[in-house]
C-alpha positions in Angstrom: 72.7 -33.8 -72.6 70.1 -34.1 -75.3 69.0 -30.8 -76.8 65.5 -30.8 -78.1 64.9 -29.6 -81.7 61.8 -28.0 -83.0 60.0 -28.5 -86.3 61.4 -26.1 -89.0 60.3 -25.0 -92.4 62.7 -27.4 -94.2 61.2 -30.4 -92.4 57.7 -29.3 -93.3 58.7 -29.0 -97.0 60.3 -32.5 -96.9 57.1 -33.9 -95.4 54.8 -32.3 -98.0 57.1 -33.5 -100.8 56.8 -37.0 -99.5 53.0 -36.8 -99.3 52.8 -35.7 -102.9 55.3 -38.2 -104.2 52.6 -40.9 -104.5 49.6 -40.1 -106.6 47.4 -42.6 -104.6 47.8 -40.5 -101.5 45.4 -37.8 -102.5 42.8 -40.4 -103.6 43.0 -42.2 -100.3 42.9 -38.9 -98.4 39.7 -37.9 -100.2 38.1 -41.2 -99.3 39.2 -41.0 -95.6 38.1 -37.3 -95.3 34.7 -38.2 -96.7 34.1 -41.7 -95.1 36.6 -42.0 -92.3 39.5 -44.4 -92.0 37.5 -47.4 -90.8 35.2 -47.6 -93.8 37.9 -46.8 -96.3 40.4 -49.4 -95.0 37.8 -52.2 -94.4 38.8 -55.4 -96.2 35.6 -57.1 -97.5 37.5 -60.4 -97.7 37.7 -60.5 -93.9 33.9 -60.4 -93.7 33.5 -63.0 -96.5 35.8 -65.4 -94.7 33.8 -65.3 -91.5 30.5 -67.1 -91.0 28.7 -68.7 -88.0 29.3 -72.3 -88.7 31.7 -74.3 -86.6 32.9 -77.9 -86.5 32.9 -77.8 -82.7 30.7 -75.6 -80.6 28.7 -75.4 -77.4 25.1 -74.2 -77.3 25.4 -71.8 -74.3 22.1 -70.0 -74.7 21.7 -66.2 -75.1 24.2 -63.5 -74.3 24.0 -61.1 -71.4 24.5 -57.3 -71.2 27.0 -55.5 -69.0 25.7 -52.1 -70.1 28.0 -49.1 -69.4 30.1 -50.9 -66.8 33.5 -52.6 -66.8 32.2 -55.9 -65.5 32.9 -58.1 -68.6 35.2 -60.3 -66.5 32.3 -61.0 -64.1 29.7 -61.5 -66.8 31.9 -64.0 -68.8 32.8 -65.9 -65.6 29.2 -66.1 -64.5 28.1 -67.2 -68.0 30.5 -70.2 -67.7 28.9 -71.1 -64.4 25.4 -70.4 -65.6 25.8 -72.9 -68.5 27.1 -75.7 -66.1 24.2 -75.1 -63.7 21.5 -75.0 -66.3 22.8 -78.2 -68.0 23.2 -80.0 -64.7 19.6 -79.1 -63.6 18.0 -79.6 -67.0 17.1 -75.9 -67.0 16.3 -73.6 -70.0 19.4 -71.5 -70.4 17.5 -68.5 -71.7 15.4 -68.4 -68.5 18.3 -68.6 -66.1 21.0 -66.1 -65.2 23.3 -65.5 -62.2 23.3 -62.2 -60.4 26.1 -59.9 -61.5 24.9 -57.3 -59.0 25.5 -59.6 -56.1 29.2 -60.1 -56.8 29.5 -56.4 -57.9 28.6 -55.5 -54.3 31.2 -57.7 -52.7 33.8 -56.7 -55.3 33.4 -53.0 -54.4 33.6 -53.8 -50.7 36.7 -56.0 -51.0 38.4 -53.5 -53.4 37.7 -50.7 -50.8 39.5 -52.8 -48.2 42.4 -53.6 -50.4 42.9 -50.0 -51.4 43.0 -48.9 -47.7 45.4 -51.8 -47.0 47.7 -50.6 -49.8 47.5 -47.1 -48.4 48.7 -48.4 -45.1 51.4 -50.4 -46.8 52.7 -47.2 -48.4 51.9 -44.9 -45.5 55.5 -43.9 -45.0 56.0 -42.8 -48.6 55.6 -39.3 -50.0 52.4 -38.4 -51.8 54.4 -37.9 -55.1 55.8 -41.5 -54.9 54.8 -43.3 -58.0 53.2 -46.1 -56.1 51.1 -43.8 -54.0 50.2 -41.7 -57.1 49.0 -44.8 -58.9 46.8 -45.8 -55.9 45.2 -42.4 -55.5 44.7 -41.9 -59.3 42.2 -44.8 -59.5 41.1 -45.9 -56.0 38.3 -48.1 -57.2 37.1 -49.4 -60.6 34.8 -52.0 -62.2 37.6 -54.0 -63.9 38.8 -57.3 -62.8 39.8 -60.8 -63.9 39.1 -64.5 -63.4 41.4 -64.9 -60.3 39.6 -62.0 -58.6 36.2 -63.6 -59.5 37.4 -66.9 -58.1 38.3 -65.4 -54.7 34.9 -63.6 -54.5 33.0 -66.7 -55.3 34.9 -68.9 -52.9 34.3 -66.4 -50.1 30.7 -65.2 -50.9 29.2 -67.7 -53.3 26.7 -66.9 -56.1 22.9 -66.3 -56.4 20.4 -66.4 -59.2 19.7 -63.0 -60.8 16.2 -62.8 -59.4 17.6 -62.8 -55.9 19.6 -59.6 -56.4 18.6 -58.0 -59.7 20.6 -55.2 -61.5 20.4 -51.7 -60.0 20.4 -48.4 -61.8 24.2 -48.0 -61.3 24.6 -51.3 -63.1 23.5 -49.6 -66.3 26.2 -46.9 -65.9 28.6 -47.1 -63.0 30.4 -43.8 -63.6 28.8 -41.9 -60.7 29.0 -44.9 -58.5 32.7 -45.2 -59.0 33.2 -41.4 -58.7 31.5 -41.3 -55.2 33.4 -44.4 -54.0 36.7 -43.0 -55.2 36.1 -39.6 -53.6 35.4 -41.3 -50.2 38.4 -43.6 -50.5 40.7 -40.7 -51.2 39.3 -39.0 -48.2 39.8 -42.1 -46.2 43.4 -42.4 -47.4 44.0 -38.8 -46.1 42.6 -39.8 -42.7 44.9 -42.8 -42.3 47.9 -40.9 -43.6 47.2 -38.0 -41.2 47.0 -40.4 -38.3 50.4 -41.8 -39.3 51.7 -38.2 -39.5 50.4 -37.6 -36.0 52.3 -40.6 -34.6 49.4 -43.1 -34.3 50.4 -46.8 -34.3 49.6 -49.1 -37.2 47.3 -51.0 -34.8 45.3 -47.8 -34.3 45.3 -47.1 -38.0 44.0 -50.6 -38.7 41.1 -50.1 -36.3 40.2 -46.8 -37.9 40.3 -48.5 -41.3 37.6 -50.9 -40.1 35.4 -47.9 -39.1 35.9 -46.4 -42.5 34.9 -49.7 -44.2 31.6 -49.7 -42.2 30.8 -46.4 -43.9 31.9 -47.8 -47.3 29.5 -50.7 -46.9 26.7 -48.3 -46.2 27.4 -46.3 -49.4 27.7 -49.4 -51.6 24.4 -50.6 -50.1 22.7 -47.3 -51.1 23.6 -48.0 -54.7 23.1 -51.8 -54.9 21.1 -52.8 -51.9 22.3 -55.3 -49.3 23.3 -58.8 -50.6 21.0 -61.6 -49.4 22.4 -63.9 -46.7 19.9 -66.7 -47.5 17.3 -67.2 -50.2 14.9 -69.7 -51.8 16.1 -71.3 -55.1 13.1 -72.0 -57.3 12.9 -73.0 -60.9 11.1 -75.0 -63.6 13.1 -77.5 -65.6 12.7 -78.3 -69.3 10.1 -80.9 -68.4 8.1 -78.1 -66.7 8.6 -79.6 -63.2 8.9 -77.1 -60.4 11.8 -77.3 -57.9 12.5 -75.4 -54.6 15.5 -75.5 -52.4 14.6 -73.2 -49.4 16.7 -71.1 -47.1 20.0 -71.7 -48.8 23.0 -69.5 -48.5 24.9 -68.1 -51.5 28.0 -70.2 -50.6 25.9 -73.3 -50.2 24.2 -72.6 -53.6 27.6 -72.4 -55.3 29.0 -75.6 -53.8 25.8 -77.5 -54.3 24.9 -76.5 -57.8 27.8 -75.1 -59.8 29.7 -77.7 -61.8 32.4 -75.0 -62.4 34.6 -75.0 -59.3 37.1 -72.1 -59.4 39.9 -74.1 -57.8 39.9 -76.4 -60.8 41.0 -73.6 -63.2 44.3 -71.8 -63.8 45.2 -68.6 -65.6 47.5 -69.0 -68.5 48.8 -65.9 -70.3 50.8 -65.1 -73.4 53.1 -62.1 -72.8 56.0 -62.7 -75.2 58.2 -59.9 -73.9 61.9 -60.3 -73.0 61.3 -59.5 -69.3 58.8 -62.4 -68.9 60.3 -65.8 -69.9 57.8 -68.5 -70.7 57.4 -71.3 -68.1 57.4 -68.8 -65.2 54.6 -67.6 -63.1 54.0 -63.9 -62.3 52.1 -61.7 -59.9 51.8 -57.9 -59.6 52.2 -55.8 -56.5 48.9 -54.3 -55.3 46.8 -56.4 -57.7 43.6 -58.0 -56.5 40.4 -57.5 -54.5 40.1 -60.0 -51.7 43.0 -59.7 -49.2 44.4 -63.2 -48.4 47.7 -65.1 -48.4 47.4 -66.4 -52.0 48.5 -63.9 -54.6 46.9 -63.7 -58.0 49.2 -65.4 -60.5 49.6 -66.3 -64.1 51.7 -68.9 -66.0 53.3 -67.4 -69.1 53.3 -69.7 -72.1 53.6 -69.6 -75.9 50.5 -68.8 -77.9 50.3 -72.2 -79.5 49.9 -73.8 -76.1 47.0 -71.4 -75.2 45.4 -72.3 -78.5 45.7 -76.1 -78.0 44.4 -75.9 -74.4 41.4 -73.8 -75.5 40.5 -76.3 -78.2 40.7 -79.2 -75.7 38.3 -77.5 -73.3 35.8 -76.6 -76.0 35.9 -80.2 -77.4 35.4 -81.3 -73.7 32.1 -79.4 -73.6 33.3 -76.3 -71.6 33.4 -72.8 -72.8 36.7 -70.9 -72.3 37.0 -67.5 -70.5 39.7 -65.5 -72.3 41.1 -62.0 -72.1 42.1 -59.9 -75.2 42.5 -56.4 -76.6 39.0 -56.2 -78.1 39.3 -52.9 -79.9 42.1 -53.9 -82.2 41.2 -54.9 -85.8 37.5 -55.3 -84.9 34.2 -54.4 -86.5 31.8 -54.4 -83.6 28.4 -54.0 -85.4 28.9 -57.3 -87.3 30.9 -58.9 -84.5 34.1 -59.8 -86.4 37.7 -59.8 -85.0 40.3 -60.3 -87.7 44.0 -59.3 -87.8 43.6 -58.4 -91.5 40.3 -56.5 -91.0 41.7 -53.2 -92.2 44.3 -52.1 -94.8 45.7 -49.3 -92.7 49.2 -49.6 -94.1 48.0 -49.5 -97.8 45.4 -46.7 -97.3 47.8 -44.5 -95.3 50.9 -45.4 -97.4 52.9 -46.3 -94.3 54.2 -49.2 -92.3 53.3 -50.5 -88.8 56.2 -52.4 -87.5 55.3 -53.5 -83.9 54.7 -57.2 -83.3 52.8 -58.5 -80.3 55.7 -58.3 -77.9 56.6 -54.7 -79.1 53.0 -53.6 -78.7 53.0 -54.8 -75.1 56.4 -53.3 -74.3 55.6 -49.9 -75.9 52.1 -49.8 -74.3 50.4 -50.1 -77.7 48.2 -53.0 -76.6 46.9 -54.5 -73.4 44.2 -56.8 -72.1 41.0 -54.7 -72.3 38.1 -57.2 -72.4 37.1 -60.7 -71.4 34.6 -63.0 -73.2 34.1 -66.7 -73.6 35.1 -69.0 -76.5 32.1 -71.3 -77.2 33.2 -72.8 -80.6 36.0 -73.4 -83.0 36.1 -74.4 -86.6 38.8 -77.0 -87.3 40.2 -77.8 -90.7 42.5 -80.9 -90.7 42.7 -80.4 -86.9 43.8 -76.7 -87.2 41.5 -73.8 -86.3 40.7 -71.0 -88.7 38.0 -69.2 -86.7 36.4 -69.1 -83.2 33.0 -68.4 -81.9 32.7 -65.9 -79.0 30.0 -65.2 -76.5 30.2 -61.5 -75.6 28.4 -59.5 -72.9 27.4 -56.4 -74.9 23.8 -57.5 -75.4 22.2 -58.9 -78.6 22.5 -55.9 -80.9 26.0 -56.4 -82.2 27.3 -59.5 -84.1 25.0 -62.5 -84.4 22.6 -61.8 -81.5 25.6 -60.9 -79.4 27.9 -63.6 -80.6 31.2 -62.7 -82.3 33.7 -64.4 -84.6 37.4 -64.3 -84.2 40.0 -65.4 -86.8 42.8 -67.6 -85.7 45.3 -64.9 -86.7 43.6 -62.5 -84.4 44.0 -65.1 -81.6 47.7 -65.0 -82.2 48.0 -61.2 -82.1 45.5 -60.0 -79.5 44.6 -62.9 -77.1 46.5 -62.6 -73.8 44.9 -65.0 -71.4 42.8 -68.2 -71.2 41.3 -69.8 -68.1 41.7 -73.6 -68.4 40.4 -76.5 -66.3 43.4 -78.4 -65.0 41.9 -81.7 -66.3 42.8 -80.5 -69.8 46.3 -79.3 -68.9 49.4 -81.6 -69.0 51.0 -82.4 -65.7 54.2 -80.5 -66.4 52.3 -77.3 -67.1 50.2 -77.7 -63.9 53.5 -78.2 -62.0 54.9 -75.0 -63.6 51.8 -73.1 -62.5 52.4 -74.2 -58.9 55.8 -72.5 -58.7 56.2 -69.4 -56.6 55.3 -66.3 -58.7 57.8 -63.6 -59.6 56.6 -60.3 -58.2 56.3 -57.6 -60.8 56.1 -53.8 -60.2 52.7 -52.2 -59.6 50.8 -51.5 -62.8 52.8 -53.9 -65.0 50.8 -54.7 -68.2 50.5 -58.4 -67.2 48.2 -57.3 -64.4 45.9 -55.3 -66.7 42.2 -55.7 -65.7 39.2 -55.5 -67.9 
């Protein structure tokens, strides 16, 4: 059996000797102490190499602002739909936006149902079982992904923002989520106690529906009730007025959105040994809408993700993508570059994890989703990408960011691609039955 060893005086002396063995260490230490690591390690060359000119780009209008919420996946996905609708109807992109609050409501309601269904699925397990612990630790959250967005849209449709504007909790969802989580934990106890008292699963399911009625009531207090019908009104670029009265959100989606969610597939790059390329994967408990079709991803090499993203941009469509946005990033100027900081030189050390290692050792995961709206090609190969973010217009170039192609390699994990840009053999691979992964596997990370 392994016997743990504590730090002793000899080890401290060895460490101090190593620190003083390089005369540059004290100089860098002084700089870091005075200015912080980020400013000290910043490579000016990374900034000089990035500028907002691209050989291929799409004019998608202005960026949106998700505020202090985890709805980036929803904003990015709606932005891709917004562009298609505005182009199709000759609208001014800056004057048109789709309601994030509308889908926010249905996402919370559907996630509440899924949580309670997962509680029922694990109802015979002990409270300290790792699956139950994981469910109770975070009953509800803002984060999601394209496949969850697709299921919401196909079930509930979409509406213009003026039909259901942002609410106060959309500026900061912390209290909203805390209240919903508290209720869901209490609901979980009710259902588990019923099981302990010998109630049948049928009786427990009926009780679950009663509990969901109350959840709907709470969500409506924060966001208001979603509209069932509305009047779609707008002026086009020629100043002509249009009205489509008494339309449902689902009718609006099918009639006006050029982006149809069933046309797109999720392709990921998780180069770990346990997830061979060419296979599809799903994760237990993952999702929002309860149905028979699991959320799934096709795992491919990063070069294929790159080539498909370029195809879609050149075809006039922006690309929703998921990444680890905090790595090697300078938010205020909106630059993502794998060589942004000289951490190794400044700290006189080495960082030895590659992309697969960072995933396996939990050093990186998918944390944010944005859309690719441009790429700069030199002799057919990309060196930088243009990004539409959802953090408002303060950071970057009025909210747009730049990503180096090296950063794409290291920190991009997912792209959402229209099947018309995907070779038939890849589409066929996507259609295979997914391998079920354990709950909370990194490939199911939400953002």
